[in-house]
C-alpha positions in Angstrom: 101.4 72.3 98.6 101.7 76.3 99.8 101.0 78.9 97.3 102.6 82.3 97.8 101.9 85.1 95.8 103.9 89.0 96.0 100.1 89.9 95.6 99.8 90.5 99.5 96.2 90.3 99.4 95.8 86.6 97.1 98.9 85.3 99.4 96.0 84.8 102.3 96.1 81.2 103.6 93.0 80.3 102.7 94.3 80.0 99.1 96.7 77.6 100.3 94.5 75.2 102.5 93.1 71.6 100.9 90.0 71.1 102.4 88.7 67.4 103.1 85.5 67.7 104.5 82.7 69.3 102.5 82.1 71.8 105.7 84.6 73.9 107.2 84.8 76.2 110.2 86.6 79.6 109.5 86.7 82.4 112.2 83.5 80.6 113.9 81.3 80.4 110.5 80.9 77.0 108.9 81.7 77.4 105.1 79.5 75.1 102.9 81.6 73.5 100.1 78.9 72.5 98.7 79.0 76.0 97.1 82.3 75.6 95.6 84.9 78.3 94.0 84.9 77.7 89.8 87.5 79.7 87.1 84.5 80.6 85.6 82.9 82.2 88.5 85.8 84.2 89.3 85.9 85.6 85.9 81.9 86.5 86.0 83.0 88.4 89.3 86.2 90.2 87.6 84.1 91.4 85.4 81.3 92.9 87.8 83.9 94.7 89.6 85.3 95.9 86.4 82.1 97.4 85.7 81.7 99.0 88.9 84.6 100.4 89.2 84.1 102.0 85.6 81.1 103.5 86.3 82.6 104.8 89.6 85.5 106.2 88.1 82.9 108.3 85.6 82.0 110.3 88.9 85.2 111.4 89.5 86.1 111.6 85.4 83.0 113.6 85.3 83.7 116.2 88.1 87.4 117.1 86.7 85.6 118.3 83.4 83.0 120.2 84.7 84.8 122.7 86.8 84.9 120.3 90.3 87.2 119.1 92.0 87.7 115.5 92.2 90.8 114.9 94.5 88.5 115.1 97.8 86.2 111.7 96.6 89.2 110.4 94.8 91.7 110.3 97.7 89.0 109.3 100.0 88.1 106.4 97.7 91.8 105.1 97.8 91.7 105.1 101.6 88.4 103.7 102.1 89.4 101.0 99.1 92.6 100.2 101.1 90.9 99.8 104.3 88.2 97.1 102.7 91.1 95.2 101.1 93.0 94.9 104.5 89.6 93.7 106.3 89.3 91.5 103.2 92.4 90.0 103.6 91.6 88.7 107.2 88.0 88.2 106.7 88.0 86.4 103.3 84.6 85.0 103.3 83.1 88.8 103.3 84.6 89.2 100.2 81.1 88.6 98.7 80.3 92.4 100.4 83.5 93.6 100.7 84.8 93.5 97.1 82.0 95.5 95.1 82.5 98.3 97.7 86.4 98.3 97.1 85.8 98.2 93.4 82.9 101.6 93.7 85.7 103.3 95.8 88.5 102.3 94.4 86.8 103.6 90.8 86.6 106.9 92.8 90.1 107.0 92.9 91.4 106.1 89.3 88.6 108.8 87.7 90.4 111.2 89.5 93.9 110.6 88.7 93.2 109.4 85.2 91.2 112.9 84.6 94.2 114.8 86.3 96.7 112.9 83.7 94.2 113.4 80.6 93.6 117.2 81.4 97.8 117.5 80.9 98.3 115.1 77.9 94.8 114.7 76.5 94.7 110.8 74.7 97.0 109.5 77.4 94.3 107.7 79.2 92.9 105.8 76.2 96.9 104.8 75.5 96.8 103.8 79.6 94.1 101.6 79.6 94.4 99.7 76.2 98.0 98.8 77.4 97.0 97.4 80.2 93.9 95.4 78.9 96.8 94.5 75.9 98.8 93.1 78.8 96.4 91.7 80.5 95.6 89.5 77.3 98.9 88.4 76.5 99.7 87.3 80.0 96.6 85.2 80.0 97.4 83.4 76.9 100.9 83.1 77.7 99.0 81.4 81.0 96.5 79.4 79.7 98.5 77.8 76.9 101.2 76.9 78.8 103.6 79.1 77.6 104.7 80.5 80.9 104.9 78.1 83.8 104.3 79.5 87.1 106.8 77.2 88.9 108.1 77.9 93.2 111.4 79.7 91.1 109.4 82.0 89.2 107.3 82.9 92.1 110.2 83.4 94.3 111.7 85.9 91.6 108.6 88.1 91.1 108.0 88.0 95.3 111.3 89.2 95.5 110.9 91.7 92.7 107.6 93.4 94.3 109.1 93.5 97.4 111.8 94.9 96.5 109.9 98.1 94.3 107.6 98.6 97.5 110.6 98.8 99.7 111.8 101.6 97.2 109.0 103.4 96.7 108.0 103.6 100.4 111.9 104.8 101.2 111.8 107.2 98.5 108.6 108.7 99.8 109.7 109.1 103.3 113.0 110.7 102.2 111.3 113.6 100.3 108.7 114.0 102.9 111.9 114.5 105.5 114.9 115.6 103.4 113.2 117.1 100.6 114.5 114.2 98.3 113.7 114.1 94.8 113.2 110.6 94.0 114.8 109.3 90.7 111.8 107.8 89.6 109.9 110.9 89.4 111.0 112.9 86.5 111.0 111.9 82.6 114.8 110.6 82.5 115.4 107.6 81.0 116.5 106.1 84.1 113.3 107.1 85.3 111.6 105.9 82.2 113.8 102.5 82.9 112.4 101.9 86.0 108.6 102.2 85.1 109.3 99.8 82.7 110.7 97.2 85.1 107.7 97.8 87.5 105.5 97.3 84.9 107.3 93.8 83.5 106.6 93.1 87.4 103.3 93.9 87.7 102.5 91.6 84.7 103.9 89.2 86.2 101.9 89.5 89.4 99.3 88.4 86.9 100.5 85.2 86.0 101.0 84.0 89.9 97.0 85.8 90.5 95.8 83.0 87.4 97.4 80.6 88.7 96.3 80.9 92.7 92.7 80.9 90.9 93.7 78.0 89.0 94.6 76.5 92.0 91.4 77.5 94.1 89.0 76.4 91.9 91.5 72.9 91.8 91.2 72.7 95.8 87.3 73.1 95.8 87.8 76.5 97.7 84.3 77.6 99.0 82.1 80.1 96.9 83.0 83.6 98.6 86.8 82.9 97.3 85.3 83.7 93.4 85.0 87.6 94.5 88.1 87.1 96.8 90.1 85.8 93.4 88.5 88.8 91.4 89.3 91.2 93.8 93.2 90.0 94.2 93.0 90.2 90.5 91.3 94.0 90.1 94.1 95.1 92.7 97.1 94.0 90.3 95.1 95.6 87.2 94.9 99.0 88.7 98.5 98.4 90.1 99.3 97.8 86.1 97.0 100.3 84.8 98.5 103.5 87.2 102.2 102.0 86.4 101.1 102.8 82.5 99.8 105.8 83.0 103.3 107.2 84.9 105.1 105.4 82.4 103.3 107.2 79.5 103.4 110.5 80.8 106.9 110.2 81.0 107.2 109.7 77.7 104.2 112.2 76.6 106.6 114.6 78.6 109.5 114.2 76.7 108.1 115.3 73.2 
């Protein structure tokens, strides 16, 4: 069975291949399946990446509140994190080393952008963190108790919605650069708020696909490095969800 995801990182074919032997050659490297991916192992790796990201975020957060410009490390961190994600998508066996690096550099970006929002809207970051955590726990509970089942139709709808969002963001960004166009999702209008709510819902639905892929990866006895790969993919979704909550709350705060 082929498991597709709207998260491009987790849609890698390594999650959809079912191994019948205990060893397999991947990109010239022999993978030992005696060390297999487990759900508990992936949870532990996710926790490690989360701690690295938080520790790294404190650097640019501290810079912003001590009269230093955090934008250079924040932007640089975002670029490096993106590069590491792309490399891992093609070389998942390197995720053991690339995933911690992603968390480190993504943390620089998250810390910087969080500080910017917090300076403008005090208390916003804590609410965004809380909203992200609650959303994650609710989605995890709904998935664990089979209240929400990840069917092929469910996947198709989420994938289509996510691609539509990505396309809209891309063309809006290009139009703003070329024609000085002000995208409709900017500002704090009701339409803009509605768009943010919709994007958050789609980002949350991504979590179900990520949970499903991690579970299937463990069931298919993928190699141990896939724990880092799966944890990294889950962190990507959580970062996206957190950023969208920052944007939504900033719009709501500015309407007061």
